[in-house]
N, C-alpha and C positions, 0 to 999 in steps of 0.2 A: 508679448507686450502689445496692447492696443494703442495704435498711434492716433486714434481719434479722441478728442476731449469730450467729456460727457456734457449733457445739456446744462447741468448745474455749473460746470466749469466754464462753459461758454458764457453763461449769464454773469458769472463773476468777472470774467475777462471784460465783458461789455461795460459793466459797472465801473471797473477799475480804469478802463480806457477813457470813459467819459470824464471821470474825476481827474485823471492825469492830464487829459487834453485841456479841460476847462480851468482847473485850479493850479496845476503844476507847471505845465509847459510855458505859459505866458510869462512867468516870473523866474524862469531858469537863470537867466543872466542877472537879474536883480538880486537873487539870493546869493550869488557869488560876491557881488559888491557889498552886501550886508554882512557876509561872513557868518551866517547863522540860518537855521531852519525855524520858522515861526512856530511856537508851541501851540497856537490855536489851530494851525494846519495839522499838526500831529494829533490833536484831539479830534479833529474832523475825520482823519484817517481811522482813528480808533473807533469812532462811532459808526463807520461804514464796515467795520470788521476786516480792515486791511492790514492790521498789525498782529503778528502771531496767530494767523488764521489756522495754523497746524497744531497749536497747543491744545491741551486737554479741555474738554467742556467743563469738567469739574472745577477748573480754575478760571472760568468766565470767558473762555475762548471758543471760537466756532467749532474746533475739533475736526478740521478738515485734513486732507492728506497733504503730503509733501509736494506732489505734482501741482496741486491747486495753489500752494504757497509760491511755487515757481511761476505760475501764470501771473500772479499778482506782482511778483518781483520784476518780471519782464516788462509788464505794462507800465509800471511806475518808472522803471529805468529808462523806458523809451522817452518819457517826458522830462524826467530829472533824475539822473543817476545818483545825485547826492541825497535826495529825499528817500531813495530806495535803501539807504543805509539804515533808516529807521526800521524798515521791515526786516532787514538783515539782522540787526542787533536784537530785534524783538524775537525772531525765530530762534537764533542761536543761543542767546542768553536765557530766553524764556524756557527753552528746551532743557538747558543745563539745570536751571533752578527747579523746574517741574520734576525732573528725574532724580535730583540729588540733594536739594536743600531740605532743611527741616520742614515738616508739614506746615507749621504756622507761618514760617517765613515765605514759603512758596504761595500759600493762600493769600498773603498780604501783597506780595510784590507782583506776581504774574498777572493777576487781573488788572493791576494798574498799568503794566506794560501794554496789555491788549487794548486798554481803553485810551491809550495815548497820554496817560497821566505821568508816566515815568519812563525814562530812558536809562538803560543799564549798559555801561561800556565794559570792555575787557582789558584788564591790566596784566599783560603777559610779558611783552618785550621790555628789555632793560638796556641802558646805554652801552653796556659791555657785550651785549649779544642779542641778536634778533633771531636768526635761524637756529642757533644753538640754545633754544629756549629753555631746555630742562635744567641747564646749569646756571640758574638765576641766583641772585644775591639778596634780594629782599627777604627779610626775616620776619617770622611771627613767633613770639615766645609766649608761653602760657603764663598767666598771672591771675591766680584765683579762678573766677568764673569768666575771665576775659582772655583775649589774645592782644598782644601789643605788636603793631605793625611798624616796621622801620625799613626805609629804602626808597627807591625811585623806579617808577614805571614810565616808559616813554613810547613814542609813536602810537599814541592811543587816539583812535577815531572818536570824535565828539567829546574829547577830554573836558572841554569847558562847558558843554551843554548837557552832559549826562547828570542824572540824579544819584546814581549808584555806580559802583564799579566792582566787578568780580576780580579780585586780586589773587594772583598766584604767588605764594611766599613759602620760604623754606622753614619747615617746622622741625626738621631732623638734621642737625649739623653733621651727624656721623654719616649720613647718606648724601653725597654731593650730587646725585643724579635725580631722575624723575621721582623715584620712590621716597624722597625726602620732602616733596612739595605738596602743599595743601592749598585749598581754594577758600576764599572768604568773600561774602557779599558785604561791601563796605559803603555806607551812606557817605556821599561826598560833602556833606555839611558837618562831618565829624571834626572835633578839634584836632589840630595837628596836620590837617591836609591843606596843601597849597597846589596851585596849578599854573602851568605856563602854556603858551601857544606857539606854533611854528608858522613861518611864512612860506607856505608851500606853493608849488607851481599850479596845482589844481585842487579840486575838492575843497574849495575854500568855505563853502556853505556847511560842510561837515566839520572841518577843522581837525587838526591833529596837534597833539601836545604831550606834555609830561605831567604826571601827578606825583607829588612828593608826600611821603608818609613819615612824620616826625613823632614817633611814639604814639601812634593812633590806637586808641583803645576800641576793640571790637568785641561785642558780646559773643560768647562761645556758641550761642544758637545760630550765629551767622556763618559758622563753619559749614561748608558745603560738602555733604557726604562725610567721609571719615578722613582722619589725618593720613597723609601719604598717598592719597588717591586723586588729589586735585588735578594734577597734570594729565593723567589718563582720561579723566572725565571731560576736560576741556578739549583735548585733542580729538576725542571721538566726535565731538560736536562739529569739528572742522570738516568731517566727511559730508556733512549736510551743507554747511555754509559755503563750501567751495563750489557746489553745483548752483546755489543761489547766486553767488557772485558772477558765475559764468553768464547766467540769464540777465543779470543786472547790466553787465557790459554789452551783451548782444542786443538788448533792447535799445540802448543808446546808439549802437552802430546801425540798427535797422531804421531808426529815425533819420539818420544822416543819409542812408541809402535811398529811402523813400523820397526825401527832398531832392536828392540828386537825380533820380529818374525823372521827376517833374521838371527839374531845371533843364535837362538835356533835350526835352521835348519842346520847351518854350524858347530856348536860346538858339539864335540862328547864326550861322557862319557860312560864307560862300553860297548864300542863297538857300541853304537847307537847315533844318533843325539839327543840332549836334547829334541827336539820336540816329541820324542817317549814316553816321560814320562809325565803322566797326571798331576803329581804334579807341573810340569813346565808350561804346556799349559793351565790348567784350570784357574789359576790366570790371565793369559793374555786374555783368553776368557771373563772372568768377566770384565776386563778392557775395552775390545772392547764394551761390552754392556753398561757400564756406560758412556763411551765417546759418544756413539751414542744417548743415552737417553738425556744427557746434551746438545748435539748439537741440537736436535729437540726442546728442551725447548727454547734455545736461538733464533733459527730461528722462532719459533712460536711467541715469544715476538716481534721480528722485524716485522713479518707479521701483528701482531695486531696494531703496530704503523703505518705501511703503510696504514692500513684500518681504521684508526681513532678510534680504539677501546681501552678501558682501558687496561693498561698493567703494572701498578705499582707493583702489587704483583708478576707477572711473572718476571719482571726485577729484583726484590729483590731475587727471587729464583735463577735466573741466577747468581747473584753476590756472593751468599754464597756457592752455590753448585758446580758450574762449576770450580772455582779455587781450591776448596777442592778436587774435583774429579781428576783434573789435577795433583795436588800435589801427591795424593795417587798413581795414575797410573805411574807417573815418578819415584816415590820411588820404586815401584814394579819392574820397568824396570831396575833401577840401581842395585837392589839386584840380579836380574836374571843374570846380567853381572858379578856378583861376585866382586872381588877386581879390576877388569878392570873397572867396572862401578863406583867404589869408587874413582878412580884416576881422575885427571884433564885432562887426555888424551881424555876421552870421554865426550860428552856434557850433560850427564844426570844430573850430579851434578850442573852444571850451570843452567840448566832449572829448577831444583828443587828450587834453591835459587831465581831465577827470579820470578817464579810463587808464591812463598811464600809471596812476597811483595803485591801481588794483593789479598791476603786473608785479607789484612788490608786496603789498600788504597781504596778510593771511598765508604767506609762504611764497617764496620766489620760484621762478621757473625751474631753477636748478634743484631746489628742494623737492618740488613736485615730481620731477623725473627720477629723483632718488627714491621717492616713495613708490612710484610705479615699478622701478627695478626691484625694490625689496619685496613687493607683492608677487613678483614673478619668480625670483630666484632665492628669496630669503635674505637674512641679515648679512650674508656675505657681501651684499651690495651697499651696506651702510658703513662708511669710513670709520665712524666712532664706536661701532658695536664691539 
């Protein structure tokens, strides 16, 4: 693995960092108050090629590699971890649709994702189960040339802002596990759909909520792949998104750490800058080390994906360790700023709350460790196998 980024990747990093610094960072706090991400901003990101950069060129995307998509995620996350959800959903959902949706559906939706004209959410979690996602209750029954969706999906990021949702629903009642689950692209303006929002601690600009399906009619062409394969298709995508989430969180932590290094050189106590005291700088040096190690793990995982190599265990490592590391680093930065850091005047408290949600979403720490164990010793490490 070459640890150096190419000239093209560095150029994309520079473009993304300028955009993030000038357009995203100044309104990070304001977007939390507004509780939404401005769609004109999403269109602007699409115009710069910052959404779904890794998706196929035949579908109107730049066709870049996963590592480059990670570079974009890290830089956007540095300025606003919430806006980085747009890139995350773009790459995750766009990849699923590009690989498994009917050709005419993919050719319509994926270019709109990349252009910033459409946001596609994921409807997997249900009220009765989050980690035990395969045993879901939402149903899809065949009715002529359509499917009829009935049920509730919850804990959906961008539930109220998305234009479409990929819904996981049971099409085979005789199979209560993953093999009875199929996936459907569902327009969120379809009759029979209603939505609600949650009052969360963080990630308010993204928003999280439930989507209710009351006999929603979905044309059969919106079936993704074949019946009974939906769960496997979506879960394979998580090996990619978990590495991107790691960089999303680490970018936010790196921003707090950069600000804190500046603070300790400018703030004086007992006649010296705080940076003179090892009790102040050593925790920050540790934070630098942990961030760099976690970054390398995330980029290695993306490199493995680009080279067609197994990366399920590495992706799970990214998902449990990088958000935890980011949370701990931001917490240290907040404490180093004293009561200034504790106030809402500085962004550390908001970053702390925003990162916390990603210690839960897309799979908890416990689930990730179970996946790593399974990859090492087989399904004997899975309680429900």
